[in-house]
MISE-776609 format. One record per residue (C-alpha): x, z, y; residue in three letters. Coordinates in steps of 0.5 Angstrom, whole numbers, padded with zeros to 4 digits, always signed. Layout:
REM residues N
XZYala
...
//
This chain:
REM residues 789
-0040+0075-0044met
-0038+0079-0038ala
-0040+0077-0031val
-0032+0078-0029thr
-0031+0072-0034asp
-0035+0067-0030leu
-0030+0066-0024ser
-0024+0068-0022ala
-0022+0073-0017his
-0018+0071-0011ile
-0014+0077-0008asp
-0011+0076-0001leu
-0010+0083+0001ser
-0002+0082+0002his
-0004+0077+0008leu
-0005+0082+0014asn
-0008+0077+0018ile
-0015+0076+0022glu
-0015+0068+0021ser
-0010+0063+0019thr
-0007+0063+0027ser
-0004+0069+0025asp
+0000+0066+0020leu
+0008+0064+0020val
+0012+0059+0016gly
+0012+0052+0014val
+0009+0049+0008ser
+0014+0046+0003asn
+0013+0043-0004phe
+0006+0045-0007leu
+0008+0047-0014gly
+0010+0040-0017gln
+0017+0043-0019pro
+0018+0037-0024arg
+0016+0032-0019ala
+0021+0035-0014lys
+0027+0035-0018lys
+0026+0028-0020ser
+0025+0026-0013leu
+0031+0030-0011glu
+0035+0026-0016phe
+0032+0020-0014gly
+0034+0020-0007ile
+0041+0023-0008ala
+0043+0018-0013met
+0046+0012-0010arg
+0047+0008-0016gly
+0044+0001-0016ser
+0037+0001-0019gly
+0035+0008-0018tyr
+0029+0007-0014asn
+0023+0011-0015leu
+0016+0011-0018tyr
+0012+0016-0016val
+0006+0017-0020met
+0000+0022-0021gly
-0007+0022-0019asp
-0010+0020-0012ala
-0011+0025-0007gly
-0005+0030-0009thr
-0002+0029-0003gly
+0004+0025-0006arg
+0005+0020+0000gln
+0005+0026+0005ser
+0009+0030+0001leu
+0014+0025-0001val
+0014+0022+0006ser
+0015+0029+0009lys
+0021+0030+0004tyr
+0024+0024+0005val
+0024+0024+0013arg
+0027+0031+0013glu
+0033+0028+0009leu
+0033+0022+0013ala
+0034+0026+0019glu
+0041+0028+0017ser
+0044+0021+0015gln
+0047+0017+0019pro
+0043+0011+0023ala
+0044+0005+0019pro
+0046-0002+0023ser
+0042-0006+0027glu
+0041-0014+0025trp
+0039-0019+0030ala
+0038-0027+0029tyr
+0043-0031+0034ile
+0043-0038+0036asn
+0047-0043+0031asn
+0049-0048+0036phe
+0051-0053+0031asp
+0045-0052+0026thr
+0039-0049+0030pro
+0035-0049+0023arg
+0039-0044+0020glu
+0040-0038+0025pro
+0046-0033+0024glu
+0045-0026+0022ala
+0049-0021+0027leu
+0050-0014+0025glu
+0051-0009+0030leu
+0052-0001+0030pro
+0046+0003+0031ala
+0044+0003+0038gly
+0048-0003+0040arg
+0043-0008+0040gly
+0039-0006+0046glu
+0045-0006+0050glu
+0048-0013+0048leu
+0041-0016+0050lys
+0042-0012+0057ala
+0049-0015+0057gln
+0046-0022+0056ile
+0041-0022+0061ser
+0046-0020+0066gln
+0050-0026+0063phe
+0044-0031+0065val
+0043-0028+0072asn
+0050-0029+0073asp
+0050-0036+0071leu
+0044-0037+0075leu
+0048-0034+0081asp
+0054-0039+0079thr
+0050-0045+0078phe
+0048-0050+0081pro
+0052-0047+0087ala
+0059-0048+0083thr
+0057-0056+0084phe
+0057-0055+0091glu
+0064-0052+0092asn
+0068-0057+0097pro
+0074-0057+0092ser
+0069-0060+0086tyr
+0066-0065+0091gln
+0073-0067+0093arg
+0075-0069+0086lys
+0069-0072+0085arg
+0069-0076+0091thr
+0076-0078+0089ala
+0073-0081+0082ile
+0068-0085+0085glu
+0073-0088+0091arg
+0078-0090+0085asp
+0072-0094+0082phe
+0070-0097+0088asn
+0076-0099+0090gln
+0078-0103+0084lys
+0071-0106+0085tyr
+0072-0108+0092asp
+0078-0111+0091ala
+0075-0115+0085ala
+0070-0117+0089met
+0074-0119+0095lys
+0078-0124+0091val
+0071-0127+0089val
+0069-0128+0096glu
+0075-0132+0098arg
+0074-0136+0092phe
+0067-0137+0094ala
+0068-0138+0101asn
+0072-0144+0099asp
+0066-0147+0095lys
+0062-0146+0101glu
+0058-0140+0097val
+0056-0133+0100ala
+0057-0127+0096val
+0052-0122+0097val
+0051-0115+0094ser
+0044-0112+0093asp
+0043-0106+0090gly
+0049-0106+0085gly
+0047-0113+0083ser
+0051-0119+0086val
+0047-0126+0089leu
+0051-0132+0090leu
+0048-0136+0096leu
+0049-0144+0098pro
+0052-0144+0105ile
+0049-0150+0109val
+0051-0151+0117asp
+0054-0144+0117gly
+0048-0141+0114gln
+0046-0138+0107ala
+0040-0141+0104leu
+0035-0137+0101asp
+0031-0140+0094asp
+0026-0143+0099thr
+0031-0146+0103glu
+0035-0148+0097phe
+0029-0152+0094ala
+0028-0156+0100gln
+0035-0159+0099leu
+0036-0166+0096pro
+0037-0166+0088glu
+0044-0169+0089glu
+0046-0163+0094arg
+0042-0158+0089arg
+0046-0160+0083ser
+0053-0160+0087glu
+0051-0153+0089phe
+0049-0151+0082gln
+0056-0153+0079asp
+0060-0149+0085arg
+0056-0143+0083ile
+0057-0144+0076asn
+0064-0144+0077asp
+0064-0138+0082ile
+0060-0134+0076glu
+0065-0136+0071glu
+0071-0133+0076tyr
+0067-0127+0078leu
+0066-0125+0070asn
+0073-0126+0070glu
+0075-0122+0075gln
+0070-0116+0074val
+0071-0116+0066leu
+0074-0110+0066glu
+0068-0107+0070leu
+0065-0103+0064pro
+0072-0100+0062thr
+0073-0098+0070trp
+0066-0095+0069arg
+0067-0091+0063arg
+0073-0088+0065lys
+0070-0086+0071ser
+0064-0083+0067ser
+0069-0079+0063asp
+0073-0077+0069ala
+0067-0074+0072phe
+0065-0071+0066arg
+0071-0068+0064gln
+0071-0065+0072leu
+0065-0062+0071thr
+0066-0059+0064leu
+0073-0056+0067glu
+0069-0053+0073thr
+0064-0050+0068val
+0069-0047+0063gln
+0073-0044+0069gln
+0066-0041+0072ala
+0064-0038+0066ile
+0071-0036+0064lys
+0071-0029+0068pro
+0064-0028+0066leu
+0065-0029+0058leu
+0071-0025+0059lys
+0067-0019+0062glu
+0063-0019+0056leu
+0069-0019+0051glu
+0072-0013+0054val
+0065-0009+0053lys
+0065-0011+0046asn
+0072-0011+0044gln
+0071-0007+0038ser
+0065-0011+0035leu
+0068-0017+0031leu
+0062-0020+0030ser
+0060-0020+0037val
+0066-0023+0039leu
+0065-0029+0034arg
+0058-0030+0037phe
+0062-0030+0044phe
+0067-0035+0042arg
+0061-0040+0040ser
+0058-0039+0046val
+0064-0040+0050lys
+0065-0047+0046thr
+0057-0049+0046asn
+0055-0046+0053leu
+0059-0051+0058pro
+0055-0058+0055pro
+0048-0054+0056leu
+0050-0052+0063ile
+0052-0059+0065ile
+0045-0061+0062asp
+0041-0056+0066leu
+0045-0056+0073phe
+0050-0062+0073ala
+0044-0067+0075asp
+0042-0066+0082glu
+0035-0069+0081ala
+0033-0065+0074thr
+0036-0059+0077ala
+0032-0059+0083glu
+0025-0061+0079ser
+0026-0055+0075arg
+0025-0048+0077thr
+0029-0042+0077glu
+0024-0038+0072gln
+0024-0044+0068glu
+0032-0045+0068ser
+0032-0037+0066arg
+0028-0038+0060gln
+0032-0044+0057met
+0038-0040+0058leu
+0035-0034+0054glu
+0032-0039+0049his
+0039-0041+0047trp
+0043-0034+0049leu
+0039-0028+0048lys
+0040-0025+0041pro
+0033-0024+0037asn
+0034-0016+0035leu
+0030-0015+0029met
+0030-0007+0030met
+0033-0001+0034his
+0036+0005+0031his
+0037+0011+0036asp
+0044+0013+0033ile
+0041+0021+0033asn
+0035+0019+0029asn
+0038+0018+0022gly
+0036+0013+0017ala
+0029+0010+0018pro
+0023+0011+0013val
+0018+0006+0013val
+0011+0007+0010tyr
+0008+0000+0009glu
+0000+0001+0008met
-0001-0007+0007leu
+0005-0010+0003pro
+0004-0017+0003thr
+0009-0022+0003tyr
+0010-0023+0010gln
+0009-0016+0012asn
+0015-0014+0007leu
+0020-0020+0008phe
+0018-0022+0015gly
+0015-0028+0018arg
+0017-0034+0022ile
+0012-0036+0028glu
+0010-0042+0031tyr
+0008-0045+0038ser
+0005-0052+0039thr
+0008-0057+0043gln
+0004-0064+0044gln
+0000-0062+0038gly
+0006-0061+0033met
+0008-0054+0031pro
+0015-0052+0033ile
+0019-0046+0032thr
+0026-0043+0033asn
+0030-0037+0032tyr
+0027-0033+0037gln
+0020-0033+0034leu
+0023-0029+0027ile
+0019-0023+0026arg
+0022-0017+0022pro
+0018-0014+0016gly
+0018-0007+0013ser
+0024-0009+0008leu
+0028-0010+0015leu
+0026-0005+0019lys
+0027+0000+0013ala
+0034-0003+0012asn
+0039+0003+0011gly
+0034+0008+0009gly
+0027+0008+0005tyr
+0021+0004+0004leu
+0015+0007+0001ile
+0010+0002-0002leu
+0003+0003-0006asp
+0005+0000-0012ala
-0003-0003-0014glu
-0003-0006-0007lys
+0004-0009-0008leu
+0002-0012-0015leu
-0004-0015-0012gln
-0001-0019-0007glu
+0002-0026-0009pro
+0009-0027-0009phe
+0011-0020-0006ala
+0013-0017-0013trp
+0017-0022-0016asp
+0021-0023-0009ala
+0022-0016-0008leu
+0025-0015-0015lys
+0030-0021-0013leu
+0032-0018-0006ala
+0033-0011-0010leu
+0037-0015-0015lys
+0041-0019-0010thr
+0042-0014-0005lys
+0040-0019+0000glu
+0034-0021+0004leu
+0032-0028+0005lys
+0027-0029+0010met
+0023-0036+0008glu
+0016-0038+0007ser
+0013-0039+0000pro
+0007-0042+0003phe
+0010-0048+0006ile
+0010-0052+0000asp
+0002-0051-0001ala
+0001-0054+0005thr
-0001-0061+0006leu
+0002-0062+0013met
+0010-0062+0013pro
+0012-0057+0018thr
+0019-0056+0021val
+0021-0049+0019thr
+0028-0045+0019leu
+0032-0042+0014ser
+0035-0036+0017pro
+0042-0033+0014gln
+0041-0028+0009ser
+0042-0020+0011ile
+0045-0015+0007lys
+0040-0010+0004leu
+0041-0003+0002asn
+0035+0000+0002ile
+0031+0006-0003lys
+0024+0003-0005val
+0019+0009-0007ile
+0013+0006-0010leu
+0007+0010-0010leu
+0002+0009-0016gly
-0002+0011-0022pro
+0001+0013-0029arg
-0003+0007-0032asp
+0001+0002-0028ile
+0008+0005-0029tyr
+0007+0005-0037tyr
+0004-0003-0036gln
+0010-0005-0032leu
+0015-0001-0037gln
+0012-0005-0042glu
+0011-0012-0040trp
+0016-0013-0034asp
+0023-0012-0037pro
+0026-0012-0030glu
+0022-0006-0028phe
+0026-0001-0031met
+0032-0004-0029glu
+0030-0003-0022leu
+0026+0003-0022phe
+0029+0008-0026arg
+0027+0015-0023val
+0020+0017-0025pro
+0017+0022-0020val
+0011+0025-0024asp
+0006+0029-0020phe
+0001+0034-0024asp
-0006+0034-0023ser
-0006+0041-0023phe
-0002+0047-0020ile
-0001+0054-0023pro
-0004+0060-0020arg
+0002+0064-0017thr
+0002+0068-0011arg
+0007+0063-0008asp
+0003+0057-0009asn
-0003+0060-0006ile
+0001+0062+0000asp
+0004+0055+0000asn
-0003+0052+0000leu
-0005+0057+0005ile
+0000+0054+0010leu
-0001+0047+0008arg
-0009+0048+0010ile
-0006+0052+0016lys
-0002+0046+0018asp
-0007+0041+0017tyr
-0012+0045+0021gly
-0007+0045+0027glu
-0006+0038+0026glu
-0013+0036+0026lys
-0015+0041+0032gly
-0020+0045+0027phe
-0022+0052+0028arg
-0018+0058+0025pro
-0020+0060+0018leu
-0021+0067+0016thr
-0019+0071+0010lys
-0026+0070+0006ser
-0026+0063+0008ala
-0019+0062+0005leu
-0022+0065-0001val
-0027+0061-0002arg
-0023+0054-0001leu
-0018+0057-0006ile
-0024+0058-0011glu
-0026+0051-0009phe
-0019+0049-0011ser
-0020+0052-0018leu
-0026+0049-0019arg
-0024+0042-0018glu
-0018+0044-0023ala
-0023+0047-0028glu
-0019+0053-0029his
-0019+0060-0027gln
-0011+0060-0027his
-0010+0053-0024arg
-0010+0050-0017leu
-0012+0043-0016ser
-0007+0038-0014ala
-0012+0034-0010gln
-0011+0038-0004val
-0015+0032+0000val
-0021+0035-0003lys
-0020+0042+0000val
-0018+0038+0007phe
-0025+0035+0006lys
-0029+0041+0006val
-0024+0044+0011phe
-0027+0039+0016ala
-0034+0039+0014glu
-0034+0047+0015ala
-0030+0046+0022asp
-0036+0041+0024phe
-0041+0047+0022ile
-0037+0052+0025cys
-0037+0048+0032arg
-0044+0046+0031his
-0046+0054+0031gln
-0041+0055+0036asp
-0037+0060+0032asp
-0030+0062+0034arg
-0027+0062+0027leu
-0029+0059+0020ile
-0032+0064+0016asp
-0034+0064+0008ala
-0041+0062+0010his
-0039+0056+0013his
-0035+0054+0007ile
-0041+0055+0003thr
-0046+0051+0008glu
-0041+0045+0007ala
-0041+0045+0000leu
-0048+0046-0001ala
-0049+0040+0004ala
-0044+0036+0000ala
-0048+0037-0006glu
-0055+0036-0002tyr
-0052+0029+0000arg
-0050+0027-0007asn
-0055+0030-0011gly
-0061+0025-0010arg
-0060+0023-0018ile
-0059+0030-0020ala
-0065+0032-0017asp
-0069+0026-0019gln
-0067+0028-0026met
-0069+0035-0025leu
-0076+0033-0023met
-0077+0028-0029glu
-0076+0034-0033ile
-0081+0038-0030glu
-0086+0033-0030glu
-0085+0032-0037gly
-0083+0025-0037thr
-0076+0027-0040ile
-0078+0032-0046leu
-0074+0038-0045ile
-0077+0045-0047asp
-0074+0051-0045thr
-0078+0056-0049thr
-0081+0056-0056gly
-0077+0054-0062glu
-0077+0047-0066arg
-0074+0045-0072val
-0069+0039-0072gly
-0069+0040-0064cys
-0063+0043-0060val
-0062+0042-0052asn
-0055+0039-0051gly
-0051+0039-0045leu
-0048+0033-0042thr
-0045+0032-0035val
-0046+0025-0031met
-0041+0022-0026glu
-0044+0018-0021ile
-0039+0016-0015gly
-0038+0023-0012glu
-0043+0026-0015ser
-0042+0030-0021his
-0048+0034-0024phe
-0050+0037-0031gly
-0056+0035-0035ser
-0060+0038-0041pro
-0061+0033-0046ala
-0065+0034-0053arg
-0062+0032-0059ile
-0066+0031-0065thr
-0064+0030-0073ala
-0069+0028-0079thr
-0067+0029-0086val
-0070+0025-0092his
-0068+0023-0099val
-0063+0018-0099gly
-0056+0016-0100gly
-0054+0013-0093lys
-0051+0020-0091gly
-0051+0022-0083val
-0053+0016-0079val
-0051+0016-0072asp
-0057+0012-0068ile
-0053+0011-0062glu
-0048+0008-0066arg
-0052+0004-0069glu
-0055+0001-0063val
-0048+0000-0060glu
-0050+0005-0055leu
-0045+0011-0058gly
-0038+0010-0056gln
-0032+0011-0060ser
-0031+0018-0059leu
-0038+0020-0060his
-0038+0016-0066ser
-0032+0020-0068lys
-0036+0027-0067gly
-0041+0025-0072val
-0036+0023-0077met
-0033+0030-0076ile
-0039+0034-0077leu
-0041+0029-0083ser
-0034+0031-0086gly
-0035+0039-0084phe
-0042+0038-0088leu
-0039+0035-0094gly
-0033+0040-0094his
-0038+0046-0094glu
-0044+0044-0099phe
-0041+0038-0103gly
-0036+0042-0108arg
-0041+0044-0113thr
-0046+0037-0113phe
-0046+0031-0109pro
-0048+0031-0102leu
-0053+0026-0102thr
-0058+0025-0096leu
-0060+0021-0091ser
-0060+0024-0084ser
-0061+0021-0077his
-0059+0024-0071ile
-0060+0021-0064ala
-0060+0024-0057met
-0067+0023-0054glu
-0069+0019-0048gln
-0062+0016-0047ser
-0061+0009-0045tyr
-0054+0008-0043gly
-0047+0009-0046tyr
-0046+0015-0049ile
-0038+0018-0050asp
-0035+0024-0051gly
-0035+0029-0057asp
-0038+0035-0053ser
-0045+0034-0057ala
-0042+0035-0064thr
-0044+0043-0064val
-0051+0041-0062ala
-0052+0035-0067glu
-0049+0040-0073tyr
-0054+0045-0071cys
-0060+0040-0070ser
-0058+0037-0077leu
-0058+0044-0080met
-0064+0046-0077ser
-0067+0040-0080ala
-0064+0041-0087ile
-0066+0048-0087thr
-0073+0047-0084arg
-0071+0054-0079leu
-0073+0053-0072pro
-0068+0053-0067ala
-0069+0057-0060arg
-0071+0052-0054gln
-0069+0057-0049asn
-0062+0056-0051leu
-0057+0050-0049ala
-0051+0048-0052ile
-0044+0044-0051thr
-0038+0044-0055gly
-0034+0039-0060ser
-0032+0041-0067met
-0027+0040-0072asn
-0028+0039-0079gln
-0026+0046-0081leu
-0032+0048-0076gly
-0028+0051-0070glu
-0031+0050-0064val
-0027+0046-0059gln
-0026+0046-0051ala
-0030+0041-0047ile
-0030+0038-0040gly
-0035+0039-0035gly
-0037+0046-0037val
-0039+0049-0030asn
-0043+0043-0029glu
-0047+0043-0035lys
-0048+0051-0035ile
-0051+0050-0028glu
-0055+0044-0030gly
-0059+0048-0035phe
-0059+0054-0030phe
-0063+0050-0025lys
-0068+0047-0030leu
-0069+0054-0032cys
-0069+0057-0025ser
-0074+0052-0023leu
-0079+0054-0029arg
-0078+0061-0028gly
-0072+0065-0031leu
-0075+0070-0037thr
-0068+0073-0038gly
-0068+0070-0045glu
-0065+0063-0042his
-0058+0062-0043gly
-0052+0057-0046val
-0047+0057-0051ile
-0040+0055-0049val
-0034+0054-0053pro
-0030+0061-0053gln
-0024+0057-0051asp
-0028+0054-0044asn
-0028+0061-0042val
-0022+0060-0038lys
-0025+0054-0034his
-0031+0058-0032leu
-0032+0057-0024met
-0039+0058-0023leu
-0043+0058-0017gln
-0045+0065-0014gln
-0053+0064-0016ser
-0051+0063-0024val
-0046+0069-0023ile
-0052+0073-0020asp
-0057+0071-0025ala
-0052+0073-0031val
-0051+0080-0027ala
-0058+0082-0026ala
-0060+0080-0034gly
-0064+0074-0032gln
-0059+0069-0036phe
-0054+0069-0041thr
-0048+0065-0043ile
-0045+0066-0050tyr
-0038+0064-0052ala
-0037+0062-0059val
-0031+0060-0063lys
-0034+0057-0070his
-0040+0053-0071val
-0044+0059-0075tyr
-0044+0063-0069glu
-0048+0058-0065ala
-0053+0057-0071leu
-0054+0064-0071his
-0055+0065-0064leu
-0060+0059-0065leu
-0064+0061-0071thr
-0063+0068-0071asp
-0061+0067-0079cys
-0054+0070-0081glu
-0050+0064-0084pro
-0047+0067-0090gly
-0041+0067-0094glu
-0040+0063-0100ala
-0037+0067-0106asp
-0032+0064-0111leu
-0036+0059-0114lys
-0038+0056-0107gly
-0045+0059-0107asp
-0048+0062-0101phe
-0053+0068-0101pro
-0060+0065-0102ala
-0063+0068-0096glu
-0057+0066-0091ser
-0058+0060-0087leu
-0052+0056-0091asn
-0056+0059-0098gly
-0062+0055-0095lys
-0058+0049-0093ala
-0055+0049-0100gln
-0062+0049-0104leu
-0065+0044-0099ala
-0059+0039-0100leu
-0059+0040-0108lys
-0066+0039-0108thr
-0065+0033-0104leu
-0060+0031-0109tyr
-0064+0032-0115glu
-0070+0028-0112leu
-0065+0022-0110tyr
-0063+0022-0118gln
-0070+0022-0120glu
-0071+0016-0116thr
-0065+0013-0119asp
-0068+0014-0126glu
-0075+0011-0124glu
//
C-alpha cells in the first residue's frame, strides 16, 4: 500500500493567514443539511404538536447549534406577554393571573409602589382631618344625648326612692341614701336587716325601670357604630378615589389591569380601615410594617420580565425537574406552621419561556418524577397549571395555593439520543402527537472546503470565547486531521466538535506553559500525546505483559494453526489496539467448527455469527464433492472477557486453513477483517488503533522490515494513522497490506497460492486449497472407517 494512502492530506493553501486571528467571518451550521432543514421547518411551523426532538451523538454541538439558531430567529420575533400573579381578595388561596404587554410588568410594579407611598402619606392623616373629626364627634354626641336623657329619667325615679344613680366606667351603680349620704357596701351592710331589705326592694324596682329606659341602648350603639363605620368607609373611599383614578388613566388601554384596579377599589377600603382607623393599633405599628402589609395585598408578583426590543425568550433548562419546569410555591413559617401567599409563587422555565422556546435534555427529563407526564399535559391543553404533586405524599397537611392557569404558547425542543426517540415513538402514543419534527444530527460531516472553512471558523470563535491563543495554519491542519481520525474516514469530519475543542484547550495550556505566542502543530501533537499517555496505563500494561511473555504473541517465525489477530479495546476515554493470538485445531470427528468462546458463553452474538459464516464458506468451497466431516476448535487465546464483533473472522479462517493444511502461518504479520460466505473481506471498525497496536509491539521488539498488518481493502479510506507508523512504512520497516478476498490474506500468511477449482470442483494439488481439499477428504474417509468399526 502506498504511503499516501495511510492518511488524508489537508490543503489549506487557500487561507492566506498567519493565524486564526487573521480570519474574518462567523461560523454557521457545520454541515448537517438534513438537521438544518428539519430545524427550520419545525421552528417555522406554528401548528399544534410541532415540537422538536433533536437527536444525535453527544458532543456534536447540538445544544449550542440549536440554541444559536433559535436565539437568532427569536431576536426578530415580537416579545411575548408578561404574566404576574395578583391577590384574589375574595379567595386568597386562588391567586389570579394577570397578562401584561411586554415591558409593562415592571412599570405596573413601580406604579403600585408609588400608590402604596401615596396611601401611607394619606393615612392615617385623613382620620385627623377636622371635617372627619367633627362628623365623628357628632355621631358620638347623638349617642351620648340619648343615653344621658334615659339616665336622667332613671335618676329622677331613683331619687324619689332615696337611691343614688352613679355611672362608673360605663357601668351603673345604685346606692342607698341615708341622711343625704350615699352608702357604700360596708356601710350598707351595717344597716338593720329590715332596712336593708327595704332598700333592696327599692333597688330592684329601679333596676327594672332602668332596663326599661335603656332597652334600646344596643340599637343606639349599633346605629352609632354603623354610622361611624360608614363615615370611615366614605372617608377612605373619597381619599383613595383620586389615587386610583390616576392609576386607571395610566393604564386605560389595559383591560386586565383596569379589572384589577376595580377589585382594589372594592376591597382596599376595609383593609385601610383595619390598618389605620384604630388609633391604638395604628400607633403600635411602624410605617415599614404598614408598607409591607400594603405591598403584600396590592403588589403584583411579576413572574418574568421581557424587554420589548429583545424578541422572544429562549430558555435552556439544564435540570428539568418538575419544580424547575412548572415553578414552585414557597413557604414561610409562622408559629411553627408553614404558610404561603401569592407573593411566594416562583416561576419555572415553562413560564419564563412562554411565548418563545424551551430547550430540554430528554434523558434528564424522563428521569424526573411527574415531569414528563405533566409536560405532555401542558402542551396538549396549552395551559400552565402550577401545583405541587408532592403534597399528597407528605404526612402533614399543608395549606397551599391553587393559582389560576396561564395560557401556554411555547415551542419545546428536546435534545437526546436516537434510542430514546425510537423508544418513545414505540411506547408512548402521545409522543408523536406532540413532537412531530425529528431533527437528526449526523455523526460525521463530509470533508468539503466549505465545511472545513466553517469548522475553522467555529474553532476560532471558540478560542476567542475562551481566551485561547490563536492557531497557526499548521495547527489547524493537525486539528482537522484529528477530526478525520475521530470520524475514522479520510473524507469525513467528526461531528463531535467538542473533542476538537478539548484538544485545542490542552494545546493552549502547553503553548502558554512554553510561553509561545501562537499555537503551532507541535503543540497539538504534544496535547494528543499527553492525552494518550494519561489514558494509556492499561494499553502499556498489556504491551508489557506481551513483552514479558505473560501474554503469548509471536512477531517472528511461523506456526501451524496460529494467527495474530487484531483487537481494539474501549475503556472509558481510552481506545487502543492490541494483538491477540487466534488458534485452531483439527481432528477426525463430525462436530464441525466449534467456537470455544461461544461454548463457554464468552462469545457474543456477532462473534458467533462470524464463526458460522466462515463455516459456511468452508463448506461452500470444499463440501461439493464429498461430505465435509471434521471436528475443529477455534479460540482466541488468553482472552478472559466477553468477545463481540466479527472483525476476527478472516484471522480465524486463516488459522483454520493453516491447521487443516498443516501449512505454517507467518507470525510477523497480524490480520483483521470480517468476511462473508463468499470469502470477500469486509471493512471493520477501529482499524487505526489495531494497526498501531501491533506496530507498537513490533517497534518494542525491533522492526525488521518484515513486520506488517493485513487489513480489508475497504478500510483504506478509513486510515488516519499516526506519523510514526507512516514514517516506518515510508522507510520500508513496516508494511500494510490491503486485501479484498480471504485467499489474498492466506497467500500473504502462508506464501502458498490458493489455487482455483476446475469444472469438477478439484483444486491443484500443490495449491493451498488443493492441500486443504486432500486433508479434508482424508478426515472424511477416516471418519467413515471409524463409523464402520
